[in-house]
Structures are given as structure tokens and as C-alpha cells.
C-alpha positions in Angstrom: 88.9 92.5 106.5 89.6 88.8 105.9 91.8 87.7 103.0 90.0 86.8 99.8 88.2 83.5 100.0 88.1 81.7 96.6 85.0 80.0 95.1 85.0 77.3 92.5 84.9 79.3 89.3 85.4 82.7 87.6 83.8 83.8 84.4 86.6 84.9 82.0 86.1 86.0 78.4 82.8 84.2 77.9 83.5 80.9 79.8 83.6 79.6 83.3 87.1 78.6 84.3 88.5 77.2 87.6 89.4 79.9 90.1 93.1 79.1 90.0 93.2 79.0 86.2 91.8 82.6 85.8 95.2 84.1 85.2 96.6 86.9 83.0 100.0 87.6 81.5 102.4 89.7 83.7 102.7 92.1 80.8 99.0 92.8 80.5 98.5 96.4 79.5 95.9 97.1 82.2 98.2 95.9 85.0 100.9 98.4 84.0 98.8 101.4 83.3 95.7 100.9 85.4 93.6 100.8 82.2 90.6 98.8 83.6 87.1 99.5 84.7 85.2 97.5 87.3 82.0 97.2 89.4 81.1 96.0 92.9 77.8 94.3 93.4 76.3 92.6 96.4 74.8 89.1 96.4 72.3 88.6 99.3 70.4 85.6 100.7 66.7 86.1 100.3 63.5 84.1 100.9 63.5 83.4 97.1 67.2 82.4 96.9 70.3 84.5 96.2 69.7 87.8 94.6 72.1 90.5 93.2 71.1 94.0 94.3 70.5 96.4 91.4 72.5 94.2 89.0 71.3 95.9 85.8 72.2 99.4 87.1 75.6 98.3 88.1 76.3 96.7 84.8 75.0 99.7 82.9 77.5 101.8 84.9 80.2 99.3 84.0 79.4 99.8 80.3 79.3 103.6 80.8 82.7 103.5 82.5 84.1 101.6 79.6 82.6 104.1 77.1 84.1 107.0 79.0 87.6 105.4 78.9 87.1 104.3 75.2 87.6 100.7 76.3 85.7 98.4 73.9 83.5 95.8 75.5 82.7 92.6 73.5 79.8 91.8 75.9 76.6 93.8 76.3 74.7 94.2 79.6 72.2 91.3 79.1 75.2 89.0 78.3 77.0 90.1 81.5 73.8 89.6 83.5 73.6 86.0 82.2 77.3 85.6 83.1 76.6 86.6 86.7 73.7 84.2 86.9 75.8 81.3 85.5 78.6 82.1 87.9 76.2 82.2 90.9 74.8 78.8 90.0 78.2 77.4 89.5 79.6 78.6 92.8 76.4 78.1 94.7 77.2 81.2 96.6 74.2 82.8 98.5 75.9 85.8 100.1 78.9 87.7 98.9 80.4 90.2 96.5 80.4 90.3 92.7 83.3 91.9 90.8 83.0 92.4 87.0 86.2 93.9 85.5 87.3 94.8 82.0 91.0 95.5 81.2 93.5 95.7 78.4 95.3 92.4 78.3 98.6 91.2 76.9 99.4 92.9 73.6 101.6 95.9 73.2 103.3 97.9 75.9 103.1 101.7 75.9 100.4 104.2 76.6 98.4 103.4 73.4 96.0 100.7 74.5 94.6 99.9 71.0 97.2 97.2 70.4 95.9 95.2 73.4 92.6 93.3 73.4 90.0 94.0 76.1 89.4 91.1 78.4 86.4 90.8 80.7 86.0 88.7 83.9 83.4 88.3 86.6 84.3 86.9 90.0 82.3 86.4 93.2 83.3 85.5 96.7 82.1 85.6 100.3 82.8 89.1 101.8 81.4 90.6 105.0 81.0 94.3 105.9 83.8 96.3 104.3 84.4 98.5 107.4 83.7 95.7 109.8 80.6 94.5 111.7 81.7 96.6 114.7 81.8 99.7 112.5 78.3 99.0 111.2 77.0 98.8 114.7 79.0 101.4 116.6 80.2 103.7 113.9 83.7 104.3 112.6 86.4 106.9 113.2 87.3 109.0 110.2 89.9 111.6 109.2 89.9 114.3 106.5 92.6 113.2 104.1 95.5 115.4 103.0 95.0 113.8 99.6 92.6 115.6 97.3 89.9 113.7 95.4 90.7 113.4 91.7 89.4 116.2 89.5 87.4 115.7 86.3 90.0 117.7 84.4 92.5 115.0 85.1 90.6 111.7 85.5 86.8 111.2 85.2 85.4 110.5 88.6 82.2 109.2 87.1 84.0 106.1 85.8 85.0 103.3 88.1 88.5 103.0 86.6 91.3 101.1 88.4 93.6 104.1 87.9 91.2 106.3 89.8 91.5 104.1 92.9 95.2 104.8 93.4 94.0 108.1 94.8 91.6 106.2 97.1 94.4 103.9 98.3 96.6 106.7 99.3 93.8 108.2 101.4 93.0 104.8 102.9 96.6 104.1 103.9 97.0 107.5 105.4 93.9 107.1 107.5 95.0 103.7 108.7 98.5 104.8 109.5 97.0 107.5 111.7 94.8 105.0 113.6 91.6 105.8 111.8 89.1 103.4 110.1 88.5 105.4 107.0 89.2 108.7 105.2 87.1 111.6 103.8 88.4 113.3 100.7 87.9 116.9 99.8 87.8 118.1 96.2 90.1 120.8 94.6 87.7 123.5 95.9 88.1 122.3 99.5 84.6 120.9 99.6 83.6 117.4 100.8 83.6 114.8 98.0 83.5 111.2 99.3 85.3 108.4 101.1 87.9 106.2 99.3 85.1 103.8 98.3 81.9 105.3 99.7 79.6 108.3 99.3 79.0 110.5 102.4 75.7 111.6 103.9 75.1 114.3 106.5 72.1 114.8 108.8 71.5 118.2 110.3 68.2 119.4 111.8 66.4 116.5 110.3 67.6 117.2 106.7 69.7 114.5 104.9 72.3 115.9 102.5 75.0 114.5 100.3 77.5 116.1 97.9 76.3 116.6 94.3 78.0 115.0 91.3 79.8 118.2 90.7 81.8 117.6 93.9 83.8 114.9 92.1 81.9 112.0 93.5 81.0 108.7 91.9 77.2 108.6 91.5 76.8 105.7 93.9 74.0 103.2 93.4 73.8 102.8 97.1 73.7 106.6 97.3 70.7 106.6 95.0 69.1 103.8 97.0 69.5 105.8 100.2 67.9 108.9 98.6 65.0 106.8 97.3 64.4 105.2 100.7 64.6 108.6 102.4 62.0 110.0 100.0 59.7 107.0 100.8 60.0 107.9 104.5 59.5 111.6 103.8 62.9 112.5 105.1 63.9 115.8 103.5 67.0 115.4 101.2 69.4 117.7 99.5 72.2 117.3 97.0 74.3 120.2 98.1 77.9 121.3 98.7 79.2 120.4 102.2 82.1 122.4 103.7 84.7 120.6 105.7 83.6 122.3 109.0 80.0 121.2 108.3 81.2 117.6 108.9 82.1 118.5 112.5 78.7 120.1 113.2 76.6 117.4 111.8 74.0 115.6 113.9 74.9 112.4 112.1 77.2 111.3 109.3 77.4 108.0 107.5 79.1 106.3 104.6 77.1 104.6 101.9 78.4 102.1 99.4 78.0 98.6 98.0 80.9 97.2 100.0 80.3 99.3 103.1 76.5 99.3 103.1 75.4 102.0 105.5 78.0 102.7 108.1 77.8 105.5 110.7 80.7 107.8 111.3 81.0 108.4 115.0 84.1 110.7 115.0 86.2 112.8 112.6 89.7 114.0 113.6 89.0 113.6 117.3 85.6 115.4 117.2 82.6 113.2 118.2 79.7 113.5 115.8 76.3 114.4 117.3 74.9 112.6 120.2 75.9 109.2 119.0 72.4 107.8 118.6 72.4 107.7 114.8 68.6 107.9 114.7 68.2 108.7 111.0 71.1 106.5 110.0 69.7 103.5 111.9 66.3 104.1 110.3 67.8 104.1 106.8 70.2 101.2 107.7 67.2 99.0 108.6 65.3 99.9 105.4 68.4 99.2 103.3 68.8 95.8 104.9 65.2 95.0 104.1 65.5 96.3 100.5 68.6 94.1 99.6 66.7 91.0 100.9 63.5 91.7 98.9 61.5 92.6 102.0 60.2 95.9 100.6 57.6 94.9 98.0 57.6 98.3 96.1 61.4 97.9 95.5 61.6 94.2 94.8 62.5 95.1 91.2 65.9 96.1 92.6 66.7 92.4 93.0 67.8 90.0 90.3 67.3 86.4 91.6 70.0 84.1 90.4 68.7 80.6 91.1 
């Protein structure tokens, strides 16, 4: 993955500021305690100009994450939607990634965040396929992580909190150090949960399945998109528990996420998955690529045009 490429501006606390001026204090509370929530949204080039995919749903989840963590937001969803539009016009970016984040800023140190005000920022920049273009085309190699997915009794998996992603980073680094592209995390019951930053889908005998929310997953918006597209195509779907060994016996496996898109998994822990043709995955991949570019009329309402 290439290093971050800056654009001209960042939206910070209600105003557009130059990229290099969007700074925070080193003693910001959120930096020390991971007390921040964020979102990841894709911006795509379409025939009608740049469009953010399922922008409202992402920002609603952003607000929900803040509510779960008792993090007060001074900006509602419509205001944040306008902020994204203002930033897109200022940067003139047509394809890339959008990152809203809310965090406790400089105030008081210590575990009590109420003495530090909440700051909100939105950035966007060019960013290609998270797991690489080769991975999208040929599939990636994955490993089942020794790290367990966070449990709702310790941290809420349904919130995109920065602290949660230390768990994901450990799994990612372990996978990379072992020569793999990505990890798969199991939950505390030993069942499949998700990847470090993606949901997981399994195809077996023509049935598409994915772990339920109770498996400790984040309810991914790309996950929901895949399930909707599968229903359109009359592909049978299930939200069901998946055992570790059921990964190895799948006909197909793929990751689904805003950053990763739809990426096939060709191997897990040295075991090749299926025949390698990814027939159902390719079908859904093609539909997803059309959907994000406004080429499926019945789902054009998923796009927010930002011109």
C-alpha cells in the first residue's frame, strides 16, 4: 500500500484548513487512550461526477459509534454530509477514500474524557485497493490469527473505535510477519468473526454465508451491500456461525469492506480454497463495481454526488 498522499485541505471542527495545518496537540486525550471513532467511505468517479458510496449510512454509523462510546458530537449527520461535499469540491478529488474521525482533544489527562472537548475532522485522499490490485484479481493468502477478536463484554465491536483496532493491528502484523496478506480472527467461542478490517463471506454448494452480528463482527456497509446484491441475483444467503474448519472446505471465500472492496481469498494456512475460479465472488465483484459507479439504476440512491 502506498504512503498517504495529501490533498489540499482537511475539514476540521467546522472549517476547511490546509492539509499541513490540520494538527492536534501531542497531549490530545484521544491519542493517549484511543478514545476516538471513525469511518471509512469510498469516493468513486461516475458518469455524473464524483460520488460517495452510501455516505448517509456511513455517517449514521459514525454517530452511532459516538453514542455507544458516550462521545458527544457537535455536528449532526446532515452537517457532516455537507462537510464531505465541501471537502470534495475543495480538493477536486474524483476517486479516493474519505475518513471522518471524532476524538477527545487537548484538555485533561487521565481516563475520564469529560474534561477534553470532542474534535471532529474529515479528510480525503487518493487510495487504491487496500489489499492490492493483484489481490483483487488473483486472491490473497490468509491465516487464522492467534489473536482473538474483541468481545462485546470488553469493547463494543459494533462501534468503529480507534481502540478496537489495536486488536486488528496485532492480527495484521502477525499475518504479514508470517508471509500472508491478511488475517482472519476467531471470536472467544472459536468461531469465525472477521478480518482485521473486512467482513468474511463463504460460498459452499451455491449458498453464500457470512457470520452474524453475534459473532463479534462490525455490521459492515459493504457486507450489507453484498447481501443486497446477492438477493437481487437470487443467490441464497445465510447469516450463520462459521467454524474454523469450514473455511478450509469452502468452495469460495472473500473479504468485503470499504477499503478492500470484494477481494477473493485463494488460500488459508497453506490450504487452497476451492477450485480457484471464484465464480460467485467474481459475479458479486462485478455487480459491486457497477453499484459504486451508479451503473445499477435500482441502487443509484446509494450514491451521494458531490459536484
